[in-house]
NUKEBA-109187 format. One record per atom (N, C-alpha, C): x, y, z; residue in three letters. Coordinates in steps of 0.001 Angstrom, whole numbers, padded with zeros to 6 digits, always signed. Each point is the difference from the previous one (the first is absolute). Layout:
N
XYZala/...
END
This chain:
306
+064431+034217+054711met/+000177-001434-000270met/-000683-000316-001326met/+000749-000500-000907ser/-000545-000261-001331ser/-000405-001446-000218ser/+000437-000901+000825arg/-000282-001414-000261arg/-000054-000767+001310arg/-001006-000949+000078ile/-000079-000920+001145ile/+000079-001405-000567ile/+000902-000758+000582arg/+000137-001400-000412arg/-000355-000897+001188arg/-000912-000945-000256ala/-000364-000927+001072ala/-000539-001273-000633ala/+000185-001113+000701asp/-000541-001263-000497asp/-001490-000117+000260asp/-000495+000773+001001lys/-001397-000125+000353lys/-000450+001234+000734lys/-001229+000478-000352leu/-000583+001130+000687leu/-001284-000461+000677leu/-000119+000310+001305val/-001207-000360+000743val/-000454+001213+000778val/-001243-000092+000568asp/-000470+001100+000814asp/+000690-000037+001369asp/-000341+000960+000871arg/+000681+000094+001280arg/-000198-001226+000865arg/-001176-000652-000154leu/-000260-001181+000831leu/+000643-001251-000583leu/+000476+000108-001215gly/+000657-001147-000624gly/-000958-001067-000468gly/-001274+000389-000129thr/-000997-001011-000379thr/-000541+000182-001403thr/+000307+001111-000668gly/-000544+000245-001330gly/+000903+000891-000803gly/-000397+000264-001228gly/+000795+000840-000855gly/-000165+001449+000370gly/+000902+000830-000431pro/-000084+001421+000299pro/-001160+000651-000742pro/-000526+001061+000598arg/-001081+000758-000613arg/+000514+001361-000383arg/-000367+000398-001218phe/+000431+001305-000480phe/-001185+000940+000040phe/+000135+001158+000527pro/-001134+000922+000104pro/-000466+000462-001383pro/-001286+000341-000068asn/-000546+000502-001275asn/+000645+001329-000355asn/+000006+000272-001256gly/+000487+001298-000417gly/+001484+000042-000253gly/+000613-001161-000204val/+001409+000020-000393val/+000080+000621-001370val/+000679+001133-000075ala/-000067+000813-001214ala/+000498-000741-001221ala/+001085-000650+000097ala/+000609-000610-001177ala/-000516-001390-000278ala/-000745-000588+000927gly/-000451-001358-000182gly/+001152-000985+000126gly/-000190-001205-000437phe/+001029-001038+000076phe/+000210-000586-001388phe/+001229-000123-000375asn/+000356-000622-001266asn/+000693-001318+000273asn/-000533-001060-000521val/+000585-001321+000196val/+000400-000531-001357val/+001301-000294-000137thr/+000478-000506-001283thr/+000030-001517-000052thr/-000193-000612+001084gly/+000012-001464+000030gly/-001389-000579+000069gly/-000114-001115+000712val/-001267-000731+000108val/-000557+000169+001396val/-001274+000332+000089ile/-000676+000075+001287ile/-000814-001275+000180ile/+000247-000701+001101thr/-000724-001227+000301thr/-000821+000212+001249thr/-001295-000326-000086ala/-000872+000156+001157ala/-001094-001032-000057ala/-000525-000357+001170thr/-001111-000950+000034thr/-001302+000636-000423thr/-000084+001349+000097ser/-001214+000685-000433ser/+000285+001472-000185ser/-000883+000664-000770phe/+000040+001436-000171phe/-001364+000553+000408phe/-000006+001155+000625ser/-001243+000612+000436ser/-000115+001382-000609ser/-001197+000320-000516gly/-000230+001298-000626gly/-000846-000147-001239gly/-000453+001138-000572asp/-000867-000098-001181asp/+000762-000165-001290asp/+001337+000170+000054gly/+000818-000215-001190gly/-000177+001042-001073gly/-000618+001145+000334ser/-000281+001011-001013ser/+001260+000635-000564ser/+001103-000043+000751asn/+001236+000632-000455asn/+001041-000993-000480asn/-000433-001257-000199leu/+000934-001000-000518leu/+000065+000129-001517leu/+001159+000354-000511asp/+000202+000135-001439asp/+001008-001033-000470asp/-000236-000490-001239gly/+000984-000898-000589gly/+000089-001327+000706gly/-001068-000426+000635val/+000032-001274+000703val/-000159-001124-001005val/+000875-000929-000030gly/-000077-001132-000915gly/+000204-001304+000729gly/-000440-001101-000625val/+000161-001331+000573val/+000653-000898-001048val/+001096+000481-000542ala/+000692-000772-001029ala/+000498-001316+000566ala/-000166-001063-000824gly/+000500-001298+000409gly/-000947-000771+000893gly/-001137+000616+000381val/-000956-000688+000854val/-001034-000697-000888val/-000168-001336+000151ser/-000892-000751-000870ser/-001459+000153+000389ser/-000300+000187+001268thr/-001380+000107+000463thr/-000100+001091+001043thr/-000970+000894-000194val/-000276+001037+000983val/-001437-000173+000461val/-000190-000185+001302thr/-001339-000180+000564thr/-000398+001257+000748thr/-001135+000585-000419leu/-000498+001203+000646leu/-001228-000342+000838leu/+000127-001015+000833ala/-001132-000474+000775ala/-000485+001023+001012ala/+000885+000889+000448thr/-000403+000945+001028thr/-000628+001256-000572thr/-000037+000136-001345phe/-000595+001173-000632phe/-001466-000289-000331phe/-000901+000849+000422asn/-001404-000138-000366asn/-000256+000510-001414asn/+000605+001108-000359asp/-000178+000587-001318asp/+001352+000470-000514asp/+000189-000142-001297val/+001214+000479-000648val/-000415+000953-001109val/+000474+001211+000042leu/-000339+001007-001004leu/+001243+000321-000803leu/-000103-000168-001320val/+001090+000328-000899val/-000400+001258-000752val/+000707+001091+000244gly/-000368+001265-000609gly/+000418+000130-001443gly/+000995-000756-000436gly/+000470+000075-001382gly/-000301-001277-000749gly/+000764-000249-001035ala/-000189-001198-000813ala/+000534-001218+000734ala/-000643-001141-000213leu/+000420-001260+000602leu/+000269-000992-001117leu/+001191-000524-000045thr/+000380-000967-001023thr/+000328-001331+000667thr/-000668-001048-000447val/+000240-001340+000518val/+000622-000813-001126val/+001235-000397+000149thr/+000700-000724-001067thr/-000289-001496+000021thr/-000579-000483+001084gly/-000364-001417+000081gly/-001497-000184-000011gly/-000461-001114+000489asn/-001424-000283+000078asn/-000628+000765+001162asn/-001284+000330-000133leu/-000731+000712+001035leu/-001188-000848+000415leu/-000049-000374+001254thr/-001113-000785+000537thr/-000721+000837+001042thr/-001296+000140-000152val/-000815+000775+000938val/-000993-000946+000654val/+000071-000127+001297asn/-000935-000833+000742asn/-000958+000897+000764asn/-001261-000141-000257gly/-000994+000831+000664gly/-001367-000286-000571gly/-000961+000823+000316thr/-001365-000202-000479thr/-000407+001004-001068thr/+000794+001047-000215gln/-000392+001013-000983gln/+001231+000699-000540gln/+000023+000225-001311thr/+001061+000758-000654thr/-000646+001150-000765thr/+000360+001217+000330ile/-000579+001189-000631ile/+001098+000714-000782ile/-000266+000265-001276ile/+000956+000708-000852ile/-000658+001289-000465ile/+000474+001117+000504asn/-000537+001307-000392asn/+000962+000654-000996asn/-000131-000371-001252thr/+000850+000556-001045thr/-000861+000358-001208thr/+000506+000934-000791ala/-000703+000381-001220ala/+000235-001012-001116ala/+001140-000682+000015thr/+000341-000958-001045thr/+000553-001264+000634thr/-000494-001141-000427leu/+000499-001294+000461leu/+000478-000782-001217leu/+001275-000336-000037glu/+000559-000741-001127glu/+000549-001324+000499glu/-000373-001076-000711val/+000459-001346+000347val/+000646-000609-001233val/+001239-000420+000142glu/+000712-000576-001145glu/-000543-001370-000377glu/-000421-000785+000969asp/-000475-001353-000257asp/-001233+000042-000903asp/-000089-000919-000957lys/-001119-000048-000933lys/-001224-000697+000587lys/+000157-000653+001110asn/-001112-000722+000601asn/-000048+000292+001486asn/-001178+000404+000482ile/-000184+000297+001419ile/-000817-001125+000620ile/+000562-000675+000973gly/-000682-001107+000654gly/-000784+000475+001206gly/-001261-000422+000102ile/-000824+000333+001153ile/-000609-001283+000552ile/-000549+000101+001182ala/-000540-001167+000716ala/+001076-001054+000180ala/+001211+000454+000308ser/+001136-000903+000157ser/+000004-000586+001408ser/-000232-001287+000090val/+000026-000718+001272val/+000839-001254-000179val/+000252-000691+001094ser/+000860-001178-000069ser/-000626-001111-000826ser/-001326-000125+000021ser/-000680-001049-000762ser/-001147+000624-000803ser/+000286+000555-001188pro/-001045+000662-000788pro/-001091-000978-000441pro/-001246+000476-000060ser/-001131-000792-000469ser/-001072+000944-000509ser/-001047-000562-000591asn/-001109+000831-000450asn/-000666+000719+001166asn/+000009-000644+001149thr/-000610+000624+001178thr/+000801+001207+000460thr/+001328-000120+000050thr/+000817+001129+000435thr/+000019+001103-001048thr/-000261-000336-001271ala/-000012+001012-001070ala/-001355+000681-000139ala/-001022-000536+000659asp/-001350+000557-000137asp/-000035+001465+000423asp/-000488+000881-000896gly/-000107+001419+000298gly/+001247+000802-000302gly/+001066-000653-000484ala/+001232+000722-000315ala/-000197+000823-001263ala/+000591+001177-000024gly/-000142+000838-001183gly/+000465+001416+000248gly/-000717+000935-000595leu/+000384+001403+000039leu/-001227+000833+000359leu/+000170+000957+000915thr/-001085+000898+000399thr/+000406+001440-000265thr/-000863+000729-000704val/+000189+001425-000222val/-001078+000724+000808val/+000419+000835+000947tyr/-000957+000662+000873tyr/-000787+001046-000781tyr/-001340-000091+000102gly/-000844+000835-000837gly/-000799+001051+000727gly/+000152+000126+001288gly/-000717+001056+000710gly/-001474-000289+000102gly/-000822+001034-000264gly/-001435-000089+000210gly/-000695-001051-000832gly/+000467-000257-001229asp/-000669-000979-000846asp/+000578-001399+000150asp/+000811-000218+001016gly/+000485-001345+000283gly/+001338-000311-000633gly/+000635-001036+000528asp/+001299-000430-000509asp/-000159-000781-001307asp/+001080-000022-000786lys/+000050-000780-001231lys/+000985-001140+000219lys/-000422-001218-000255thr/+000849-001140+000317thr/+000138-000954-001179thr/+001125-000662-000041leu/+000244-001143-000875leu/+000470-001124+000904leu/-000826-001016+000159lys/+000308-001064+000943lys/-000226-001369-000632lys/+000796-000980+000482trp/-000230-001391-000384trp/-000829-000653+001091trp/-001158-000579-000400leu/-000915-000605+000956leu/+000024-001516-000142leu/+000226-000667+001127asp/+000063-001460-000015asp/-001354-000611-000321asp/-001095+000638+000454ser/-001331-000574-000181ser/-000402-000100-001469ser/+000473+000932-000829thr/-000347-000007-001422thr/+001164-000420-000891thr/+001202-000062+000587asp/+001209-000325-000766asp/+000189+000987-001145asp/-000270+001304+000290arg/+000090+001028-001028arg/+000601+001274+000573arg/+000600+000789-000889trp/+000373+001366+000321trp/-001256+000848-000087trp/-000242+000840+000987thr/-001238+000762+000085thr/+000292+001490+000167thr/-000586+000813-000904phe/+000076+001453+000121phe/-001225+000484+000758phe/+000195+000955+000891asp/-001113+000544+000755asp/+000193+001506+000153asp/-001114+000748-000152gly/+000068+001437+000197gly/+000037+000805-001276gly/-000166-000640-001159gly/+000020+000747-001257gly/+000034-000936-001188gly/-000204+000566-001183ala/-000005-000785-001226ala/+001427-000264-000473ala/+000153-000989-000853val/+001292-000355-000599val/-000007+000447-001459val/+000980+000780-000383gln/+000073+000514-001366gln/+001350-000355-000600gln/-000024-000435-001250ala/+001237-000340-000705ala/-000218+000218-001484ala/+001091+000209-000731thr/-000109+000189-001453thr/-000356-001299-000709thr/+000285-001141+000632ala/-000320-001290-000618ala/-000042-001070+001076ala/-000823-001018-000236phe/-000059-001183+000855phe/+000287-001217-000879phe/+000700-000971+000543tyr/+000360-001181-000761tyr/-000523-001254+000701tyr/-000327-001008-000777gly/-000550-001240+000522gly/-001204-000401-000828gly/-000556-001202+000264asp/-001130-000475-000796asp/-001327+000582+000465asp/-000028+000680+001161gly/-001215+000634+000477gly/-001066-000949+000489gly/+000328-001303+000132ser/-001011-000974+000397ser/-000495+000200+001426ser/+000773+000688+000832gln/-000388+000194+001395gln/-000586+001388+000269gln/-000257+000784-001052leu/-000583+001318+000188leu/-001492-000142+000260leu/-000458+000522+001139asp/-001408-000078+000362asp/-000615+001397+000049asp/-001315+000063-000229asn/-000777+001233+000150asn/+000498+001134-000895asn/+000453-000336-001208val/+000401+001023-000959val/-001265+000503-000691val/-000400+001252+000278val/-001254+000526-000533val/+000205+001142-000984val/+001208+000517-000111ser/+000238+001101-000925ser/+001472+000037-000360ser/+000326+000870-000928gly/+001392+000187-000375gly/+000517-000998-001002gly/-000887-000774-000634val/+000416-000980-000997val/-000294+000551-001388val/+001000+000010-000870thr/-000167+000495-001365thr/-000340-001166-000920thr/-001095+000108-000742leu/-000413-001036-000930leu/+000297+000457-001419leu/+000421-000941-000830lys/+000352+000319-001375lys/-000781-000896-000953lys/-000341+000552-001160ala/-000644-000764-001046ala/+001055-000463-000992ala/+000090-001316-000186asp/+000982-000586-000922asp/+001419+000461+000303asp/+000319+000239+001288asp/+001333+000376+000455asp/+000493+001296-000639asp/-000934+000880-000393ser/+000434+001243-000629ser/-000780+001195+000545ser/-001313-000001-000166leu/-000818+001133+000399leu/-000261-000032+001497leu/+000414+001062+000690val/-000244+000094+001435val/-001441+000413+000238val/-000701-000754+000815val/-001394+000282+000304val/-000059+000718+001332val/-000625+001170+000041gly/-000061+000795+001220gly/-000880-000626+001058gly/+000176+000471+001237gly/-000757-000549+001106gly/-001482+000287-000082gly/-000416+001011-000808ala/-001410+000351-000086ala/-000758-000891-000979ala/+000725-000828-000761ala/-000658-000835-000995ala/-000831-001086+000682ala/-001159-000287-000558thr/-000844-001067+000532thr/+000058-001250-000866thr/+000440+000129-001238thr/+000113-001153-000883thr/+001390-000021-000625thr/+000650-001148+000059ile/+001353-000136-000524ile/+000012-001169-000969ile/+000336+000268-001237asn/+000063-001044-001006asn/+001457-000312-000328asn/+000321-001272-000043phe/+001322-000416-000438phe/-000142-001338-000701phe/+001106-000516-000524ser/-000063-001164-000878ser/-000737-001158+000648ser/-001085-000431-000628gly/-000673-001207+000444gly/-000937+000155+001165gly/-000163+001216+000569ala/-000854+000110+001181ala/-000526+001410+000145ala/-001056+000129+000790thr/-000576+001289+000333thr/-000243+000055+001498thr/+000427+001109+000654ile/-000264+000204+001422ile/-001042+001092+000117ile/-001115-000283+000642ser/-001087+000970+000153ser/-000313+000179+001474ser/-000171+001256+000410glu/-000319+000277+001392glu/-001476-000277+000256glu/-000271-000835+000999val/-001368-000327+000378val/-000506+000985+001035val/+000823+000244+001027ser/-000325+000989+001029ser/+001308+000545+000529ser/-000073+000945+000906ser/+001213+000660+000494ser/+000966-001012+000595ser/+001187-000054-000577gly/+001035-000886+000513gly/-000122-001438-000442gly/-001045-000358-000770ile/-000193-001383-000430ile/-000074-000026-001520ile/+000725-000897-000620ala/+000008-000091-001453ala/-000107-001450-000436ala/-000475-000226-001194thr/-000065-001330-000580thr/+000925-000059-001204thr/+000552-001168-000243ile/+000894-000210-001138ile/-000648-001039-000905ile/-000239+000353-001250thr/-000566-000919-000982thr/+001074-000328-001022thr/+000352-001250-000076ile/+001037-000445-000929ile/-000675-000667-001189ile/+000233+000551-001158ala/-000627-000542-001202ala/+000636-001323-000373ala/-000832-000919-000504ser/+000540-001250-000492ser/+000902+000274-001191ser/+001094-000680-000066gly/+000984+000317-001021gly/-000286-000650-001337gly/+000454+000638-001078gly/+000001-000616-001322gly/-001330-000003-000724gly/+000014-000583-001168ile/-001174-000129-000857ile/-000182-001478-000311ile/-001212-000510+000173ser/-000257-001399-000350ser/-000529-000060-001436ser/+000539-000895-000779thr/-000445-000168-001389thr/-000424-001447-000206thr/-000995-000198-000841ala/-000487-001356-000285ala/-000578-000034-001411ala/+000061-001150-000602ala/-000570-000194-001338ala/-000950-001182+000049ala/-001143+000136-000637ala/-000992-001069+000023ala/-000567-000197-001396ala/-000047-001228-000411ser/-000617-000344-001274ser/-001235-000828+000320ser/-001023+000705+000428gly/-001200-000699+000434gly/+000141-000495+001430gly/-001105-000282+000653gly/+000008-000517+001363gly/+000037+001120+001028gly/+000499-000341+001199ser/+000003+000950+001125ser/+001432+000423+000324ser/+000156+001248+000368ile/+001303+000503+000415ile/-000149+000661+001371ile/+000929-000320+000922thr/-000096+000482+001391thr/+001041+001079+000257thr/-000442+001124+000524leu/+000893+001092+000363leu/+000372-000137+001485leu/+001285-000015+000312asp/+000460-000080+001399asp/+000063+001418+000570asp/-000981+000353+000827leu/-000077+001364+000537leu/+001030+000258+001091leu/+000665-001039+000478ser/+001008+000171+001046ser/+001364+000361-000552ser/+000224-000232-001292ser/+001328+000213-000569ser/+000142+001340-000710ser/-001111+000608-000430ala/+000079+001252-000752ala/-001342+000705+000055ala/+000026+001284-000391gln/-001234+000776-000062gln/-000370+000388-001436gln/+000938-000186-000891asp/-000265+000265-001410asp/+000127-001321-000749asp/-001015-000351-000784his/-000036-001297-000681his/-000252+000215-001498his/+000647-000818-000805lys/-000183+000068-001451lys/-000367-001394-000510lys/-001079-000070-000764val/-000488-001278-000524val/-000052+000083-001527val/+000644-000937-000650thr/-000091-000131-001458thr/-000960-001153-000286thr/-001141+000316-000588ala/-001073-000994-000131ala/-000247-000376-001456ala/-000317-001282-000196thr/-000398-000539-001304thr/-001161-000964+000240thr/-001007+000093-000816gly/-001141-000892+000175gly/-000856+000427+001176gly/-000723-000977+000568ile/-000892+000273+001128ile/+000798-000140+001289ile/+000137+001129+000732thr/+000849+000031+001199thr/-000783+000581+001170thr/+000139-000642+001170thr/-000629+000487+001224thr/+001096+000392+001000thr/-000109+001193+000534ile/+000993+000492+000958ile/-000526-000178+001417ile/+000822-000631+000889thr/-000315-000150+001415thr/+001222+000414+000815thr/-000091-000047+001313val/+001099+000484+000843val/+000236-000940+001170val/+001153+000198+000666ser/+000320-000697+001252ser/+000781+000950+000895ser/-000101-000230+001321gly/+000755+000821+000943gly/-000552+001414+000084gly/+000866+000915+000397gly/-000385+001400+000100gly/-000163+000461+001435gly/-000013+001315+000168thr/-000167+000631+001306thr/-001101+001027-000090thr/-000875+000007+000978glu/-001130+000923-000012glu/+000476+001448-000075glu/-000582+000740-000917gly/+000357+001403-000181gly/+000980+000239-001120gly/+000666-001038-000488asp/+000962+000173-001090asp/-000721+000328-001310asp/+000649+000845-000794ser/-000543+000363-001307ser/+000806-000685-001097ser/-000692-000501-001041his/+000650-000729-001086his/-000548+000470-001337his/+000796-000233-001024thr/-000441+000251-001379thr/+000323-001220-000849thr/-000849-000250-001021val/+000214-001097-000951val/-000010+000591-001399val/+001120-000174-000703arg/+000083+000417-001402arg/-000176-001241-000865arg/-000995+000058-000851ile/-000351-001173-000825ile/+000292+000337-001465ile/+000827-000823-000610val/+000381+000198-001404val/-000467-001224-000788val/-000825+000232-001038asn/-000475-001108-000833asn/+001072-000387-001015asn/+000376-001241+000023ser/+000921-000537-001008ser/-000812-000927-000897ser/-000613+000555-001038gly/-000974-000735-000789gly/-001393+000270+000555gly/-000984-000722-000547ile/-001370+000184+000485ile/-000075-000538+001423ile/-000525+000837+000951ala/-000041-000406+001416ala/-001308+000449+000627ala/-000572-000906+000761thr/-001178+000324+000812thr/+000408-000151+001457thr/+000007+001119+000741val/+000524+000005+001381val/-001143+000214+000978val/-000044-000863+001027gly/-000994+000140+001057gly/+000684-000003+001377gly/-000797+000119+001034phe/+000547+000117+001363phe/-000724-000950+000935phe/+000725-000469+001041ser/-000607-000880+000983ser/-000980+000786+000862ser/-000762-000736+000819thr/-000996+000657+000861thr/+000649+000834+001105thr/+001328-000068+000142tyr/+000672+000855+000992tyr/-000149+001475-000360tyr/-000050+000276-001293phe/-000071+001385-000469phe/-001439+000523+000127phe/-000172+001084+000762leu/-001310+000615+000145leu/+000018+001354-000717leu/-000781+000080-001113phe/-000039+001234-000795phe/-001230+000822+000394phe/+000089+001333-000163pro/-001125+000870+000402pro/-001321-000375-000659pro/+000052-000462-001239ser/-001237-000326-000723ser/-000567-001351+000410ser/+000752-000772+000758gly/-000456-001329+000414gly/+000457-001092-000931gly/+000540+000353-001142ser/+000494-000998-000954ser/+001289+000521-000608ser/+000906-000899-000396pro/+001276+000442-000566pro/-000203+000716-001323pro/+000904+000916-000326pro/-000101+000713-001284pro/+000346-000920-001169pro/-000475+000364-001153val/+000330-000753-001211val/+001209+000650-000642val/+001091-000715-000028leu/+001247+000530-000533leu/+000069-000239-001507leu/+000723+000832-000715pro/+000162-000202-001446pro/+000717-001317-000290pro/-000406-000653-001085thr/+000561-001313-000341thr/+001052+000070-001096thr/+000117+001136-000664ala/+000906+000095-001141ala/+001447-000174+000428ala/+000802-000583-000876ser/+001425-000171+000263ser/+000673+001365+000166ser/+000846+000140+001003gly/+000707+001243+000258gly/-000733+000941+000931gly/-001237-000312+000374ala/-000746+000859+000919ala/+000658-000016+001384ala/-000016+001164+000632ile/+000605+000133+001334ile/-001061+000528+000957ile/-000178-000684+001112ser/-000992+000400+000999ser/+000662+000125+001369ser/-000561+000888+000820leu/+000544+000224+001336leu/-001120-000113+001027leu/+000201-000856+001001val/-000958-000180+001082val/+000716+000251+001316val/-000585+000828+000863ser/+000581+000264+001318ser/-000946-000502+001072ser/+000560-000431+001158phe/-000847-000489+001087phe/+000734+000133+001337phe/-000784-000014+001060thr/+000512+000055+001367thr/-000456-001246+000741thr/+000915-000608+000767val/-000339-001204+000757val/-000877+000397+001188val/-001227-000506+000035asn/-000931+000331+001078asn/-000035-001075+001080asn/+000232-001248-000405gln/-000094-001094+000968gln/+000841-001169-000477gln/+000718-000643+000934val/+000811-001171-000308val/-000200-000998+001130val/-000106-001279-000330gly/-000068-001001+001059gly/-001107-000993-000231gly/-000355-000665+001131ala/-000979-001080-000086ala/-001359+000504-000466ala/-000306+001249+000300gly/-001286+000554-000408gly/-000091+000291-001481gly/+001089-000236-000722gly/+000012+000267-001427gly/+000765+001271-000323gly/+000505+000072-001219thr/+000751+001168-000441thr/-000927+000947-000751thr/+000059+001273+000367gln/-000803+001009-000684gln/+000920+001088-000536gln/-000125+000247-001277leu/+000802+001037-000653leu/-000955+001045-000546leu/+000145+001232+000476leu/-000844+001087-000486leu/+000649+000559-001252leu/-000545-000342-001150ala/+000628+000308-001282ala/-000612+001230-000647ala/+000830+000763-000693gly/-000466+001157-000738gly/-000351-000375-001421gly/-000662+000900-000708ala/-000395-000267-001378ala/+001229-000155-000869ala/-000117-000797-001033ser/+001098-000248-000910ser/+000235+001191-000917ser/+001266+000289-000244leu/+000389+001031-000942leu/+000664-000661-001197leu/-000461+000371-001193asn/+000542-000611-001212asn/+000910+000984-000703asn/+001206-000469-000348phe/+001001+000848-000664phe/+000302-000481-001420phe/-000882-000831-000574ser/+000303-000538-001337ser/-000333+001030-001081ser/
END
């Protein structure tokens, strides 16, 4: 008998479908559609199984799904769970921006602690996190190194090394230097890690006197030039304790030059300067005291260049 035709096959009791014994050598070939309420078995020998035309497939009865080959998802992929583990040597993402801490109502509180963690083993993890308490990105677990940093630097705190100082924007001063000179100022190391900056008063003050008194403003300059004629007395105003000054005196005609009581000379009395026309004298002094207690200038002996 080569063919059996029937509208329906049932078992002997007429209550179920027929059962075929195991070990049918040729198996069964079905060219049409098999419809069943369920299938039982591990499915290990199912080949070429497809679900074309099906919009949604629910695998609710599967605890685990193992894909031995490549898996391609042409639509969106949504994973609901508590953990996603990717064990790959290379991870490539086409999107230029990766969103994290994504919740229905984002806020600073929900973003607190979001960032990146690199597992570091025995010496601890390395993290880059945004902290709500400081409103800053925070690196932890190592130093930050870059070829350049940009910004005004106003928020940099506790910078104790690694700063290059230059004199007049040209000469690089090494870290071992204790004194750095540049235009208009001098930086001198007082003790380890502490330095003072002395800014020289700018410019040269010049004055001409034909008899009478002439006042040098010690707050505006440290070098002063006086052109004197007749009987002239030099006095001062202002100044800062410790500042050094010089006075160049040029006689324009016969001149007799004296000094106020502010000037204290080693001999106890002011020097006698040359009176001849064209004589040039130089007096140097250091401000010893300024204020209500009186001004004291420790003056050096006069040098005559006439």
